[in-house]
Structure formats: structure tokens, C-alpha cells
N, C-alpha and C positions, 0 to 999 in steps of 0.2 A: 345291276346298278345302272342308273342313267348317267349320261356323259356330263362331266363337270366343266364349267367355264373356269377361267383363271381366278385365283383368289382376289386380286385387285378388282377385276371386272365384277365379280359377285358383290363385293363390299360396296362398290360404287352404286350398283343397282339397289342395294338395301338403303343406302344413303338417299338416293333419289326417290324412293317410294313415298307416296303421299298419304297412305293410310295404313293402319295396323293390319288390315286384311291383306293388302299388297305385300307388306313386309313378311307376314306369316306365310303366305303362299310361296314366296321366294325361299323361305327357310325350310318349309316342308320339302320342296324339290331338292334343295341342296343336301339336307340330311338324308333323304332317300338315296342320293347318289353314293353315300357311304354305307348304305344298308339299314339305316335307322328309319323305318317306315311308319312308326307310330310314336307321336310326340304329345307331351302334356306340359304346358307352360303355365306357371302361376306367378302373379305379381300382386303385391299389396303395399299400401302405404300405412297400413294399420296393423302392423306386426305386433305380436305379443312376445314374451320372453321365450316361449316354447313352440310357437306355431305361427302360421301365416294369418291367424285371426279369423274373423267371420267370413264365411263363404260369400255372403252378399257384398262384401267390400273388395273382393278379389277380381282381378282381370284373369280370366281363364281362356286359354287357347289350346285346342286339341283337335286331332283328327281321329280320336278313339270313338267307339260307338257311344251314342247318347245314353243307352241303357247302362253302360258301364260308368259313365260320368255321373249319372244320377245316383247310382248305388254308392259310388266312391265318395262324392262330395256331400250330397244332401242327406245321407244317412249319418254323417259324422265320422265315417270310417277314416277319412283322410287325415283326421287329427292324430290318428295312431299309426299311420302308414310309415314304416321304417325309413324309406328313402325320402319321403317328404319331410319327415322330422329331421333327417340328416341335412337336407338342403336348407331347412329353416335355421339351422345352427352353424352351418359351415359355409365357407367359400371354396370354389374350385370344383374338381371333378372326382367322382367316386364310382367305382365298379359296383354293379349289383351283386357281386360275389359276397358283399356284406350281408345281403338278405339271407343267404344260405347259412352264414355264421350266426345271424340273429335267430333263424329258425331253430337252431340247435340249442339256443340259450334256455336254461331252466326257468327263467323268470318271464318267458314270453307270455304276454297277456292274451285273453280270449279275443279281444278286439283286434290285436295284431294278427292272430290266427285267421280271423275273418277276412282281413285285408289280403293276406297271402292266398287264401282260398278263392277270393274274388279275382285276383290277378291270374291265378292258375286257370280258372274257368274261361277267361278271355285270352289265354295264351300269352300273358304278359309275364315273362319269366326271365328274360335276359336283356341287359341294357346298361346304361350309364346315367347317372344323375349329376347335375351341375347346380351348385348354389352360387348365385351372383353376389358380388360385392357392391353394396350401396352405401352412400355417405350418410344417410339418415338412419337413426336407430329404429325408426318405425317402418322404413321401406325394406322390402326383401323380395327377391325373385328367385325362381328355380325352374328347372326343366328336367323332365325325364325323357330319355331317348331309348326307345325299345325297338328290337328287331322282330322279324316274323317268328311265330311260335315254334318253328322247326329248327331254329338256330340256338346254339348253346352259348353259355357265358364265356367259354374258352374262345369261341369264334369272335364274340364281341370284344374281348380283351385283345385279340390279335388285331382287329380293326383299329382299336385305340392305340396300340403300340405303333401302328404305321401312320395313322392320321390324327391322333389325339390332339396334338398341339394346334393343328389347323382347325379341327372341329371346335375346340375350346375357344379359339379366337373368333370364329364366326358366331358362335353362340353369345359371347360377351358383347360383340358389336351389335348383334341383332337385339339383344336385351336393352342395351343403352338406347338404341333407336326407338324401340317400342315405348320406353318409359318417358320419352319427350313428346309422344303423340297423345292427342286427346282420347280418353276412353270413358265410358259410362260403366257403372256397376251393373249388377244383374237386374236392377230395377228398371230404370229407363234414362235415356239421355235428356239433358236440358234442351228446351226449345231456344231459338235465337233470342226471343224476348226475355225469357228467364235468365239467360246468360248475360244479356245486356244490363238487366236490372241488378244482378249480382255484381257485375263489374263496377257499376256506379256506387253501390254500397261499399265495395272495396276501396273506392276512391274517397270515401268519407262523406258521400252525399246522403241527405235525408230523403225519405219517400216523397216529400213535397218537391225537393230539388229535382229528383229523378222524374217525377211526373211532368215537370216543365221541360226537361231535357229531351224526354222521349215523346212528348206531345200526347200524353195520356192523362187520365184522371188519377188521382191519388189512390182511389179504390182499386183501379186496374193494376197499378204498380204493386200494391199490397197483395193482390191476387197472384200475380206472377211470382212474387217472393214466396208466398205460401206454397204454391205448386212446386217451386224449386226446392223448398225444404222437404216436401213429400217425396219428390223424385230422388233426393239425396239421402233420405231417411235420417234426418237430423231434426233437432228441436228448435234451434235458433237460426236466425239469418246469418249471424257471425260464423256459426259452425258450417252453414251452407257455403259461405264464401271460401272458408278454409278447405273444405272437402272438394269443392269444385276446382279450386286451384291445384290441389293434390292430384286430381284426375285430369289436369290440363284441359278442363272444359271451358275455362274463361281466360280472357286476355290471349286469344289465339288468332292466327291468321284465318281469314274467311275460307281459304282453300282447304283448311284442316277441320272445318266445321263438322260436327256429328249430326246435325239436323239439316 
């Protein structure tokens, strides 16, 4: 395990970080110091009653192999993953000992068996999951913390008994910090011009008003708004404003720009 800085020092570094990438790298290093070397973080503002919603609308952060992530998310297996479903429905921390209990259940579905087999192939067998508390009924975040494949769940639970409160605090603060940062979906980030046009729409301006404000033709403004709708995968400009606001892509400080 790597050497740890003090908890206040680490949290201050998280607070001072200027991008999601910087926050995530700090988190990877800190969790590795406890023995959690493989992480998977998910956040959405488009949650359904039973899951995190569409993969395309999620913010996904992980240091797991790309092949695993493709198989896990883009095959739809994640929708039936026991611990991801747990995190979607709960707040707080849960030992993966729950997986062993679920594996013995008589009503285990074929898809759930596929998820467990995939995890086993990649040595993802022992860890903890955290479901984060969010104030919006549509927002939900969760993270899976996994150890190396030669460690047992008993060893993970022992780590949690000693450091669990500290680990939970760090994850909660990191989650809160990430959620106020701008992020794009898996499609693409908005350009500065697209963001500015959407911001003026959000202020109640017409395309004609925006053309004058931005020093562009009305046709060019309409093009920026169309491309913004495509980037955000929505049908209307009003939906684009709302989704961009959800993703913190508009009304942000220049130093936090995605483009």
C-alpha cells in the first residue's frame, strides 16, 4: 500500500482540483493506499426507478480494463449487476459478501450469472460498493471498490473494519466534488460557441437576439444550437439547455471549460 497523506490534506487537494481527471487521479491513489486498486464510478442525472438509466447519459470513471468495461456496460449486463443494482437503490456502503449470498439464491437470473462470470474472468471478486445520497430523484451515483484478485472478501471486510469510516467520507466528498464539475456524456462535449448560444437561450433570448449579442448571423446561431442538440442527444433546444445544465456544461467558469 502507498503512503497516505493526512485526511484534511487529501480533502483539501480534492477541493482544489480543477478537473474531473485530477479529482479521479487523486481518488485512485488514495483508494490504492487502502488496498482498493480497481475502481468503477458511475453518476447520472437521468436515473430510473430501478437503475442508473442509459449508459450514454452516465459519467463513467474507471481504471478497469477497457474490454471489461465494454462487456459490462455496452452489452447491457450492467443493468442486472447485483452490486450496481444495490447502489442504484441504496445509500451507504455494502460488502460484496452480498454477491455470494445472491449467487446462492434460487431465483438468480441468467443475466446475473453472466455478470458474475464476467467479473470472475477479470478477477473482480472481492470489494465494497457505495451508493451516494443525492437530493434529486433523478440523480444517483455509485462506486465499486475492488482489490486484487488474490485477496478474499474476509481481507476486504477487515480493511473496512479498520478504515471504513474514513474511506466512506473520502468517497462521499469526492463524489460531491465530481458532481459540481462539468462533464460530457459519452457522445461529445459542447464547443464554447454551442455553450454560449445555449446560455443565451437559457436567459430567454431569441435566436435573433443571440445573433446580435454574439456577432453572428441568425443561421450560424441556429447551426450552433442544432449541433448542441446533436451532441446532447436531445430533440429540442429547451431539452438541450436542461441537459447541459445537468451536466454543468453551461454557466461555468472559463477555467472549468471542457473545450
